[in-house]
N, C-alpha and C positions, 0 to 999 in steps of 0.2 A: 038815713037823715044820721047825721052825727049828734050824739048830744053831748052835754058838758061833760059829764064824765068820761067819753069816749079822747074827749079833747086833752083831758089832765092825764091822762097815761101817756109813758113816754112811747115813742116809735117800736114800731114792729119789725123786725129782720126776715130775712125771707125765708127760713126755716119756721117760722111760727111761735120763736121765742122772744120776749122780750128784751129790747137794748138795752146798756147800763145807761144810767142818767149820765151828763156831760159831765166829766171831772173824775167821774168814781170807777173805779176796775173791778169787772165783773165776779163772782165771787168763785174760788177754785174749786174746780173737779175733783174731788178727793174718791178716789175708788174706794167699792168695797170691800171690808175685812172679812177675810175668811178665816175666819177661827178655825174652823175643825181641819180646814187643810194644810196650816201652815202647822196645827200641832201633829197630823198624822207623817208628815213630811220631816219632822225633826225626832218622834217617833221611830221612825224608815230610818237615818238615817242613824243615829243612836244602836242599833239593834244593826247594821251593816259596820259602824266601828268597833262593836264588842265583836262581831265575827271576826273580822281583817285583821281586830286587834291577837284572838287566841291564835290564829293560824300564820302567824309574824313569829310572835313569839313561846311557841310550843316549839321546843326541843328535838321532839317528837322526829317532827318532817325534815330534820338534818338539813336546814338548808344547805350548809357548806359541800355536801356530799352530793348535791342534788345541781348548784354549779360545776361541781368538778366533774360530772358524767353528761352534764347536759349537751354538750360537742364532743362526745366522743365519736371515734370513726363506727364502733359496733351500730350507735343510736341512728348516725344520722345515716348508714347502709340501709338501716329499717325504715326508716324516714323516707329518703329513696324507693324504695319498694311500694311502701304505701302511696307513696305520690303518683308512682307507673301506675300498680294496682288503679287505683280510682280513675285515673283519667285514661285507663284500657277501655273499663267496664262503661264508663259513662260513654263512651264514645258509639263501642258494639253497641250498649244498650240503645239508646236512643237509634241508631242508625237501624237495630233491627226493629225496635219501637215503633217506631214511625211506618214501616213494612206493615208491620200487623195493624198500626190502628187505620189504612188506607185500607187494607184488607174487609177489617169490622166496619168500615162505612160504603162497602162495596155495595152493587143490585145484587150480584153473583153469592147465591146461599152457600156455595160449600167455601169458599174463602171467608163468610164471615162466623160460617161454624167452626171452623179449623182456628182463626184468632181466637174466639172465642172461646174456647176450649183449653186454647193455648195459657193463656190467662187464667182462666179459672183453676189448671193444675197447678201451676207456678206460684200464684197468689195462695192456695191453700197450703199449700206444704212449708214447714217451717225452713231456711235458712240452712243452718246446720245439717238438717237431715240431707239437702239437696247436697250438699258439701259431703257428705260425709258418704252420699249413694254415688256420688261421680269419684271417689277418691278409690271406691270400692268395685266399680266395672266391668275389673277382669273377673269379677264370678261370676257376672252372668254374661260379658261377652270376650272369652280371652281370647282371642283374637277378630282382626275385623278384616275384609277382604273388599275389592270391587273388581266385578265379574257378571256372567250373564247367571241370573238367577235360576237354581235348580240346577247348574252347568259348571264348567269349569271358572275358578278363579283366576283373574289376571296377577295379583298379588295379594299378598297378607298380610298384616303388621300385628305384631303383639300389644295390647291395651298396657300390659303390665311395661313396658319399655317406653310406650307413646305418651300415658297420660303421668308426668311427674306433679311433685306436691302445686309448682307452682301456674301449670299449667290447669291443673286440675283449678285450684281457686279461680283461676280465668273464665274458665267454662260454667265453674256454678255460680258463683257473681253476676259476670254478663246475661246466663236464659231469668236468673230472678231478676234482674232489674229491670229485662227488656218489658216482663207482663205490665210493670209498675210503670215503666216508659211509655209503651202502649196507649195505656187509660189517659196519662198524662197528654200526649200528642190530641190523641182524640177527644179530649174536654176541650181543649186548644180550637180545634176545626171545628167544633160543635157551638164554640162561641161565639164566630163570626155570622155578622145578618147574612142568611140565604141571600138579603137582595144584591149582595154582594156577587153572590157565583152566578144570580141571572141576569145582573146586569151585564157582568163578562162572557158569558155564553149569549149575550143581544151581540156583543162586538164581534161575534165570531171566534173567540177565542178556544184555543181545544179544553180536552178536561187538564192532560198535566199542567199547560202553561196559567191554568186556572189556578190549579192549585198552589204552585210554587214562585206564580206571581203575585195572588192577590188574596190567596186564604192562608197560604201557611205566613205573608209577613204581619199580619193584623191578629193573626193567631198566637204570635212569640209572645202578647201583651198578657196571655192569659198562661200561656206555657213556663214562660221566665221561673215567675215566682217560685212553682213547685219544683222546676227542674233542680233552682238549685238548692231548694230544702234536699232534694234528692242527693244533689252530690254532696252536701253535707252530711248525710247519711250512711252514701258507700262510703267516703272516708273514711266516719267511725264505726262501718259494719268489716270494713278490712280486717279489723282487728280480731273477728270471728276464725280466720283464715290460719291462726298461730296452732286450731288443735291438728293443723293437718303436717303442721313443722314448717311453715314457709317464714323466713326471715322476713317480717313487717317487722314494722317497729314495737308492736307488742311483745312480740317472740322473742324482737333484738333485748329490749329488756328483762323477760324475764332467761334467757339466761346468762343476764348479768348479774343479777340478784339470787340464782340459784347456787353462782359460784360467791358471793361475797357475802347471801343474806341479808342486805338491806334493802328490804321489799319496799320498805313505805318512799325513801329518797328516791327509789329508780321507778315507783310506778308514778311517784311525780313529777319527775323526767318527763313522762310518756302523757303525762294529765297536762303540761304546759306546751308543747309538743303541739297535740290536736288541739286548744285552744286556740295557739297561736297562726295553724293553719285555717282553723276554721273563720276566723276574723278577717283574717285577707280574701279569705273567699264569698267573706259575706259582705266585705265592701268591694269587690268585685262584680260580685250580685246586684245591689244599690244600683251602682251607675250599668250596668246591663238593662235593668230596668228602666232606668228614666231613659236611655236610649229610644229602647221599643214604644215608652209610654209619650214620645213627641206627637203631637196629631190627635193625641186623645181630650185633652184638655187646653182652654184658653193658654194658662199659664204654669208651668213646674215650680214647686219649691223649692228653694234656694238650698246648694247642699250643706252638707255641715261646713265643710271649711270656709261657702260665701258667708253662710248664718254667724261663723266667726268672726268673721273678718265686720260682719253689720255689728256685732254686739261689742267689738273691741272699740270700733270705731263711733259708736253710741258714748262707752263708756269715756272714753278719751276727750268726746265735748262734752259732758256733765262734769269731769275733773277742769277743763280750762275754764268752764263756766262760776265754777267754785271757785274757781283761783285767782282767774281773771279781777276782781275787785280787790283782794289785796295787792297785787303787783301792782296797782295805781300806786 
C-alpha cells in the first residue's frame, strides 16, 4: 500500500534509479580520478623522453654513418641470407617437428622413446656447441657412404667437401629448432578437446583425416603464438652462425667495421635491421592469430588500424561539437 512519502518521491526508472524532476538536468557523471595512474604515466614518459634524447643527441652513435651504411650492398646481401636462413630453418624445423610430435603421441613405445630422446638431446645441448660439432663432423666421419652394412660401398663422399659453412648452419639450426617445434606442436594437439577426436571416430573418420582436418586446425590457435616467438627467436639466433664465417647480417657488418673501425655505427645498422624485420613479423603474427581465433569467441577486438579510425572519428566528433556553437 502506498504512503504519502512514496507518492512524494519522483518516479523510478527501469534500472531502479530515481529520475530527475521535470525541468532539471540529471547531475553529470564524473569519472574517478586516478592520480597514481596519471603520475606513473607521466614519470614513464619523462624517463622515455630522457633516454630517447640521450640516444639522439649522442654523437658517438654517428647517425650519419648509420644512414650511409644502412642500404649498402654488403649489408643487404647479409640481410637476404639471414632471411633465407630463417625461412628454411623454420619450414624444415616445423616439418620434422610435426613428425616427431605425432611420434611422441603415438601408441608405439619405440616411436615415443625415439621422439623423446631426440627432444631431450637437442634441447639439452647449447646451439653453439651443436654448430661447432657439425662444422667439425669430418673429424669423426671423414667420409660418408651408401652400401651394404659390413659389405661393399656403392659410393662415398668426403664430409670436408660436403658440409660447407652455410650447409652446416642450415643443418645445425634445423636440428635445434626441430626439437622445440616438436614440443610446440605436441602442446597444441593436446590443447584440443578429446571430445573432438571421439566425435570424429564416431563419424567413421580415419586417424589421419581426423588429425589433419579436425585436430590440427583447432590446435593452430595454440601453436601460432609460440611459433611466432620461435620465428623471431630464430631470426635473431641466426646471428650465431657468424662464428662459422657465414655471411649473414651480423658477419657482413663485422667485415665492414673490421676495415673502417666504425664499430658502433655498424652495430646500430644491424640492430635497426633486426628491429625492422621483427616488427614486420610481429604484425604478421598478430593477423595470423586473429585468423585462427575465429569462432573461439563471440567477437574479436578491433585491429589497431580499426581502433585508430574509431578514435579519430570520436575526436573529430568532439571537435565538431566544440566548434559548432561558435560557427552559429
